[in-house]
Biotite code that builds the C-alpha atoms (Angstrom):
import biotite.structure as struc

atoms = struc.array([
    struc.Atom([-72.102, 71.952, -49.229], chain_id="A", res_id=1, res_name="MET", atom_name="CA", element="C"),
    struc.Atom([-68.518, 72.255, -47.824], chain_id="A", res_id=2, res_name="ALA", atom_name="CA", element="C"),
    struc.Atom([-66.951, 72.145, -51.330], chain_id="A", res_id=3, res_name="ALA", atom_name="CA", element="C"),
    struc.Atom([-69.147, 75.131, -52.523], chain_id="A", res_id=4, res_name="ALA", atom_name="CA", element="C"),
    struc.Atom([-68.475, 77.175, -48.983], chain_id="A", res_id=5, res_name="MET", atom_name="CA", element="C"),
    struc.Atom([-64.811, 76.476, -48.449], chain_id="A", res_id=6, res_name="ASN", atom_name="CA", element="C"),
    struc.Atom([-63.506, 78.878, -51.327], chain_id="A", res_id=7, res_name="PRO", atom_name="CA", element="C"),
    struc.Atom([-65.407, 81.894, -49.766], chain_id="A", res_id=8, res_name="VAL", atom_name="CA", element="C"),
    struc.Atom([-64.947, 81.106, -46.170], chain_id="A", res_id=9, res_name="MET", atom_name="CA", element="C"),
    struc.Atom([-62.065, 82.221, -44.032], chain_id="A", res_id=10, res_name="ALA", atom_name="CA", element="C"),
    struc.Atom([-62.050, 78.870, -42.428], chain_id="A", res_id=11, res_name="GLU", atom_name="CA", element="C"),
    struc.Atom([-62.620, 75.608, -44.284], chain_id="A", res_id=12, res_name="THR", atom_name="CA", element="C"),
    struc.Atom([-65.227, 73.238, -43.217], chain_id="A", res_id=13, res_name="ILE", atom_name="CA", element="C"),
    struc.Atom([-64.297, 69.694, -42.480], chain_id="A", res_id=14, res_name="THR", atom_name="CA", element="C"),
    struc.Atom([-67.363, 67.419, -42.568], chain_id="A", res_id=15, res_name="ALA", atom_name="CA", element="C"),
    struc.Atom([-67.016, 64.530, -39.915], chain_id="A", res_id=16, res_name="ARG", atom_name="CA", element="C"),
    struc.Atom([-69.183, 61.587, -39.022], chain_id="A", res_id=17, res_name="SER", atom_name="CA", element="C"),
    struc.Atom([-70.048, 60.894, -35.449], chain_id="A", res_id=18, res_name="ARG", atom_name="CA", element="C"),
    struc.Atom([-67.422, 58.246, -34.948], chain_id="A", res_id=19, res_name="ALA", atom_name="CA", element="C"),
    struc.Atom([-64.754, 60.521, -36.420], chain_id="A", res_id=20, res_name="GLN", atom_name="CA", element="C"),
    struc.Atom([-65.651, 63.218, -33.889], chain_id="A", res_id=21, res_name="VAL", atom_name="CA", element="C"),
    struc.Atom([-65.777, 60.639, -31.026], chain_id="A", res_id=22, res_name="ALA", atom_name="CA", element="C"),
    struc.Atom([-61.987, 59.933, -31.663], chain_id="A", res_id=23, res_name="ARG", atom_name="CA", element="C"),
    struc.Atom([-61.176, 63.515, -30.416], chain_id="A", res_id=24, res_name="PHE", atom_name="CA", element="C"),
    struc.Atom([-62.619, 62.152, -26.865], chain_id="A", res_id=25, res_name="PHE", atom_name="CA", element="C"),
    struc.Atom([-60.563, 59.074, -26.758], chain_id="A", res_id=26, res_name="ASP", atom_name="CA", element="C"),
    struc.Atom([-59.287, 58.639, -23.200], chain_id="A", res_id=27, res_name="GLY", atom_name="CA", element="C"),
    struc.Atom([-61.704, 61.109, -21.742], chain_id="A", res_id=28, res_name="LEU", atom_name="CA", element="C"),
    struc.Atom([-64.847, 60.445, -19.920], chain_id="A", res_id=29, res_name="GLU", atom_name="CA", element="C"),
    struc.Atom([-67.774, 61.915, -21.793], chain_id="A", res_id=30, res_name="LEU", atom_name="CA", element="C"),
    struc.Atom([-70.483, 63.865, -19.555], chain_id="A", res_id=31, res_name="ALA", atom_name="CA", element="C"),
    struc.Atom([-74.210, 63.486, -20.101], chain_id="A", res_id=32, res_name="GLU", atom_name="CA", element="C"),
    struc.Atom([-75.563, 63.884, -22.786], chain_id="A", res_id=33, res_name="PRO", atom_name="CA", element="C"),
    struc.Atom([-72.480, 62.290, -24.329], chain_id="A", res_id=34, res_name="ASP", atom_name="CA", element="C"),
    struc.Atom([-71.638, 63.129, -27.943], chain_id="A", res_id=35, res_name="LEU", atom_name="CA", element="C"),
    struc.Atom([-74.908, 64.194, -29.646], chain_id="A", res_id=36, res_name="VAL", atom_name="CA", element="C"),
    struc.Atom([-76.035, 66.425, -32.395], chain_id="A", res_id=37, res_name="ARG", atom_name="CA", element="C"),
    struc.Atom([-76.073, 69.804, -31.389], chain_id="A", res_id=38, res_name="ILE", atom_name="CA", element="C"),
    struc.Atom([-79.888, 70.286, -31.455], chain_id="A", res_id=39, res_name="THR", atom_name="CA", element="C"),
    struc.Atom([-79.958, 67.550, -28.696], chain_id="A", res_id=40, res_name="GLN", atom_name="CA", element="C"),
    struc.Atom([-77.539, 69.632, -26.350], chain_id="A", res_id=41, res_name="TRP", atom_name="CA", element="C"),
    struc.Atom([-79.075, 71.244, -23.353], chain_id="A", res_id=42, res_name="ARG", atom_name="CA", element="C"),
    struc.Atom([-82.888, 70.813, -24.775], chain_id="A", res_id=43, res_name="SER", atom_name="CA", element="C"),
    struc.Atom([-85.772, 71.849, -22.838], chain_id="A", res_id=44, res_name="GLY", atom_name="CA", element="C"),
    struc.Atom([-89.050, 73.787, -23.247], chain_id="A", res_id=45, res_name="PRO", atom_name="CA", element="C"),
    struc.Atom([-88.664, 76.495, -25.610], chain_id="A", res_id=46, res_name="GLY", atom_name="CA", element="C"),
    struc.Atom([-85.173, 75.220, -26.856], chain_id="A", res_id=47, res_name="LEU", atom_name="CA", element="C"),
    struc.Atom([-86.359, 73.064, -29.729], chain_id="A", res_id=48, res_name="GLY", atom_name="CA", element="C"),
    struc.Atom([-84.255, 72.935, -32.871], chain_id="A", res_id=49, res_name="PRO", atom_name="CA", element="C"),
    struc.Atom([-84.815, 75.444, -35.582], chain_id="A", res_id=50, res_name="ALA", atom_name="CA", element="C"),
    struc.Atom([-83.850, 72.927, -38.027], chain_id="A", res_id=51, res_name="GLY", atom_name="CA", element="C"),
    struc.Atom([-81.425, 69.846, -38.806], chain_id="A", res_id=52, res_name="ALA", atom_name="CA", element="C"),
    struc.Atom([-78.040, 70.363, -37.662], chain_id="A", res_id=53, res_name="ALA", atom_name="CA", element="C"),
    struc.Atom([-75.174, 68.122, -38.873], chain_id="A", res_id=54, res_name="ALA", atom_name="CA", element="C"),
    struc.Atom([-72.985, 69.344, -35.855], chain_id="A", res_id=55, res_name="LEU", atom_name="CA", element="C"),
    struc.Atom([-71.918, 67.134, -32.996], chain_id="A", res_id=56, res_name="TRP", atom_name="CA", element="C"),
    struc.Atom([-71.393, 68.478, -29.334], chain_id="A", res_id=57, res_name="ALA", atom_name="CA", element="C"),
    struc.Atom([-69.814, 66.831, -26.480], chain_id="A", res_id=58, res_name="GLY", atom_name="CA", element="C"),
    struc.Atom([-68.273, 67.506, -23.018], chain_id="A", res_id=59, res_name="LEU", atom_name="CA", element="C"),
    struc.Atom([-65.866, 65.491, -21.410], chain_id="A", res_id=60, res_name="ALA", atom_name="CA", element="C"),
    struc.Atom([-63.197, 65.581, -18.723], chain_id="A", res_id=61, res_name="ARG", atom_name="CA", element="C"),
    struc.Atom([-59.638, 63.772, -17.946], chain_id="A", res_id=62, res_name="LYS", atom_name="CA", element="C"),
    struc.Atom([-60.286, 60.657, -15.811], chain_id="A", res_id=63, res_name="PRO", atom_name="CA", element="C"),
    struc.Atom([-58.455, 60.548, -12.483], chain_id="A", res_id=64, res_name="GLY", atom_name="CA", element="C"),
])
């Protein structure tokens, strides 16, 4: 999908696995709910996913 979309997009898409995204958080303390699929971020009644998403979401802070 990225190969088909990159030629027509202003910004290119770089597909990354969870482990590859997790490297961006090295040395930081991840907050709840940790590093999860975007559809699992801030879930609750009426906030269910509209479909599968291959995007990762995380929030972290610098320790200390």
